[in-house]
MDAnalysis code that builds the backbone (N, CA, C; Angstrom):
import MDAnalysis as mda
import numpy as np

u = mda.Universe.empty(201, n_residues=67, atom_resindex=np.repeat(np.arange(67), 3), trajectory=True)
u.add_TopologyAttr("name", ["N", "CA", "C"] * 67)
u.add_TopologyAttr("resid", np.arange(1, 68))
u.add_TopologyAttr("resname", ["MET", "ARG", "HIS", "LEU", "LEU", "ARG", "MET", "ALA", "SER", "PHE", "SER", "SER", "GLN", "THR", "ASN", "MET", "HIS", "THR", "ARG", "ASN", "LEU", "ALA", "ILE", "VAL", "TRP", "ALA", "PRO", "ASN", "LEU", "LEU", "ARG", "SER", "LYS", "ASP", "ILE", "GLU", "ALA", "THR", "GLY", "PHE", "ASN", "GLY", "THR", "ALA", "ALA", "PHE", "MET", "GLU", "VAL", "ARG", "VAL", "GLN", "SER", "ILE", "VAL", "VAL", "GLU", "PHE", "ILE", "LEU", "THR", "HIS", "VAL", "GLU", "GLN", "LEU", "PHE"])
u.atoms.positions = np.array([
    [17.573, 26.899, -8.273],
    [16.840, 25.939, -6.345],
    [15.666, 27.271, -6.651],
    [15.208, 28.546, -6.003],
    [14.524, 28.992, -6.679],
    [13.549, 28.407, -7.674],
    [13.843, 27.729, -8.986],
    [13.355, 27.922, -10.010],
    [12.826, 25.859, -9.243],
    [13.265, 25.497, -8.563],
    [12.246, 24.280, -8.207],
    [11.240, 25.125, -6.695],
    [11.792, 26.519, -6.646],
    [10.957, 26.945, -5.133],
    [9.467, 27.147, -5.605],
    [9.773, 27.567, -7.194],
    [8.665, 27.869, -8.345],
    [7.825, 27.011, -8.010],
    [8.138, 25.743, -9.030],
    [7.637, 24.983, -8.675],
    [7.046, 23.622, -8.496],
    [7.974, 24.486, -6.690],
    [6.747, 24.015, -5.630],
    [5.251, 24.804, -4.845],
    [5.441, 25.549, -5.452],
    [4.549, 26.568, -5.356],
    [3.322, 26.701, -6.049],
    [3.161, 25.217, -6.776],
    [2.309, 24.150, -8.224],
    [1.933, 23.589, -7.598],
    [2.276, 22.701, -6.074],
    [2.197, 21.846, -5.923],
    [0.388, 21.128, -5.469],
    [-0.264, 22.434, -6.087],
    [-1.265, 21.817, -5.320],
    [-2.689, 20.883, -6.632],
    [-0.837, 20.956, -7.959],
    [-2.194, 20.603, -8.656],
    [-1.066, 20.257, -9.521],
    [0.548, 19.611, -8.783],
    [0.888, 19.510, -9.753],
    [1.749, 18.092, -8.816],
    [1.290, 18.016, -7.261],
    [2.119, 17.108, -5.969],
    [3.229, 16.946, -6.054],
    [4.212, 17.536, -6.696],
    [5.491, 18.255, -6.608],
    [5.851, 19.065, -4.986],
    [5.681, 19.072, -4.248],
    [6.183, 19.930, -3.061],
    [7.460, 19.514, -2.710],
    [7.863, 19.948, -2.140],
    [9.833, 20.305, -1.523],
    [10.015, 19.351, -1.653],
    [9.731, 17.888, -0.919],
    [10.280, 16.732, -0.109],
    [10.134, 16.283, -1.425],
    [9.305, 15.690, -2.583],
    [9.194, 15.661, -3.870],
    [9.955, 15.710, -4.635],
    [10.044, 17.271, -4.346],
    [11.510, 17.352, -6.036],
    [12.540, 17.221, -5.132],
    [12.484, 17.105, -4.226],
    [13.589, 16.722, -3.715],
    [14.389, 15.527, -3.554],
    [13.542, 14.696, -3.727],
    [13.167, 13.212, -3.874],
    [13.886, 13.092, -5.420],
    [13.275, 13.750, -6.333],
    [13.633, 13.709, -8.116],
    [15.093, 14.488, -7.764],
    [15.483, 15.207, -7.814],
    [16.333, 16.433, -8.146],
    [17.678, 16.610, -6.807],
    [17.602, 15.733, -6.131],
    [18.880, 15.477, -4.692],
    [19.963, 15.103, -5.243],
    [19.766, 13.819, -6.187],
    [20.959, 12.895, -6.350],
    [21.390, 13.388, -8.027],
    [21.303, 14.579, -8.962],
    [22.001, 14.907, -9.562],
    [22.019, 16.035, -9.230],
    [22.060, 17.213, -8.235],
    [22.095, 17.839, -7.691],
    [23.173, 17.815, -6.589],
    [22.837, 16.530, -5.847],
    [24.726, 16.683, -5.079],
    [25.244, 15.288, -5.429],
    [24.997, 14.977, -6.039],
    [26.709, 14.140, -7.425],
    [27.631, 13.919, -6.684],
    [28.337, 12.382, -6.264],
    [30.032, 12.530, -6.066],
    [30.370, 11.275, -7.013],
    [31.321, 11.915, -7.474],
    [32.208, 10.470, -7.948],
    [32.758, 9.774, -7.114],
    [32.905, 10.256, -5.787],
    [32.952, 9.250, -5.035],
    [32.442, 8.318, -5.158],
    [31.478, 8.484, -4.489],
    [29.886, 7.826, -3.861],
    [30.357, 6.572, -5.440],
    [29.985, 6.581, -6.052],
    [29.941, 6.454, -7.625],
    [30.970, 5.372, -7.974],
    [32.419, 5.473, -7.355],
    [33.833, 4.662, -7.591],
    [33.325, 3.878, -6.984],
    [32.672, 3.957, -5.610],
    [32.293, 2.713, -4.475],
    [31.359, 1.922, -5.202],
    [30.668, 2.515, -5.819],
    [29.655, 0.906, -6.604],
    [28.794, 0.531, -5.902],
    [28.307, 1.841, -4.498],
    [27.107, 1.671, -3.613],
    [26.521, 1.016, -4.473],
    [25.616, 0.339, -3.616],
    [24.087, -0.082, -3.601],
    [23.262, -0.784, -2.955],
    [22.702, -1.264, -2.873],
    [21.284, -1.517, -2.359],
    [20.959, -0.096, -1.493],
    [21.306, -0.834, 0.256],
    [20.783, -0.048, 1.808],
    [21.280, 1.002, 1.459],
    [23.387, 0.861, 1.505],
    [24.661, 2.323, 1.543],
    [23.708, 3.669, -0.024],
    [22.912, 2.595, -1.675],
    [22.590, 3.705, -1.933],
    [21.497, 4.230, -1.492],
    [20.984, 3.306, -0.986],
    [19.846, 4.074, -0.868],
    [19.418, 5.238, 0.177],
    [20.958, 4.595, 1.914],
    [20.591, 5.721, 2.690],
    [21.288, 7.497, 2.271],
    [22.472, 6.984, 1.274],
    [23.166, 8.572, 0.608],
    [22.089, 9.404, 0.291],
    [20.737, 8.524, -0.575],
    [19.407, 9.458, -2.201],
    [18.732, 10.187, -0.131],
    [18.792, 9.428, 0.891],
    [18.257, 10.456, 2.116],
    [18.875, 10.922, 2.097],
    [19.968, 10.873, 2.149],
    [20.337, 12.715, 2.859],
    [21.002, 12.845, 1.952],
    [20.837, 13.066, 0.767],
    [21.297, 13.725, -0.379],
    [19.396, 14.792, -0.267],
    [18.641, 13.835, -0.063],
    [17.202, 14.882, -0.526],
    [17.322, 15.460, 0.552],
    [17.022, 14.705, 2.338],
    [17.109, 15.400, 3.366],
    [17.853, 16.895, 3.373],
    [19.295, 17.595, 2.813],
    [20.362, 18.172, 2.239],
    [19.605, 19.200, 1.077],
    [18.963, 19.228, 0.467],
    [17.854, 19.616, -1.312],
    [16.220, 19.662, 0.117],
    [15.537, 19.271, 0.159],
    [14.922, 19.969, 1.461],
    [14.702, 20.447, 2.148],
    [15.694, 21.210, 2.615],
    [16.597, 21.616, 3.629],
    [16.848, 23.076, 2.946],
    [17.815, 22.841, 1.570],
    [17.744, 24.441, 1.382],
    [16.399, 24.537, 0.319],
    [15.586, 24.062, -0.091],
    [15.200, 24.260, -0.896],
    [13.284, 25.389, 0.733],
    [13.555, 25.091, 1.556],
    [13.372, 25.582, 2.124],
    [13.555, 26.014, 3.171],
    [14.051, 26.904, 2.734],
    [15.123, 27.623, 3.050],
    [16.302, 28.994, 2.525],
    [15.679, 28.987, 1.275],
    [15.870, 29.570, -0.368],
    [16.522, 30.823, -0.438],
    [15.274, 31.598, 0.993],
    [15.840, 32.733, 1.060],
    [16.243, 33.355, 1.331],
    [17.252, 32.695, 2.749],
    [18.123, 33.129, 3.601],
    [19.277, 32.891, 3.308],
    [19.181, 31.094, 2.617],
    [20.462, 31.345, 1.282],
    [20.934, 32.271, 0.515],
    [20.526, 32.223, -0.236],
    [19.871, 32.674, -1.475],
    [20.263, 34.055, -1.519],
])
């Protein structure tokens, strides 16, 4: 998480601020075998990724307090 936060510090050059990093990394960081087993697709899959990205963005925003 600290590494991703460091990457976000270069957002003026890369446009990868915490929200974009969260969108990209959330499905891998918060991967769920149960969700994969149920075969989410379409709207359900999109909503799950959205929730995951919100959680990862929150964690990135509060890295110093959490870790």
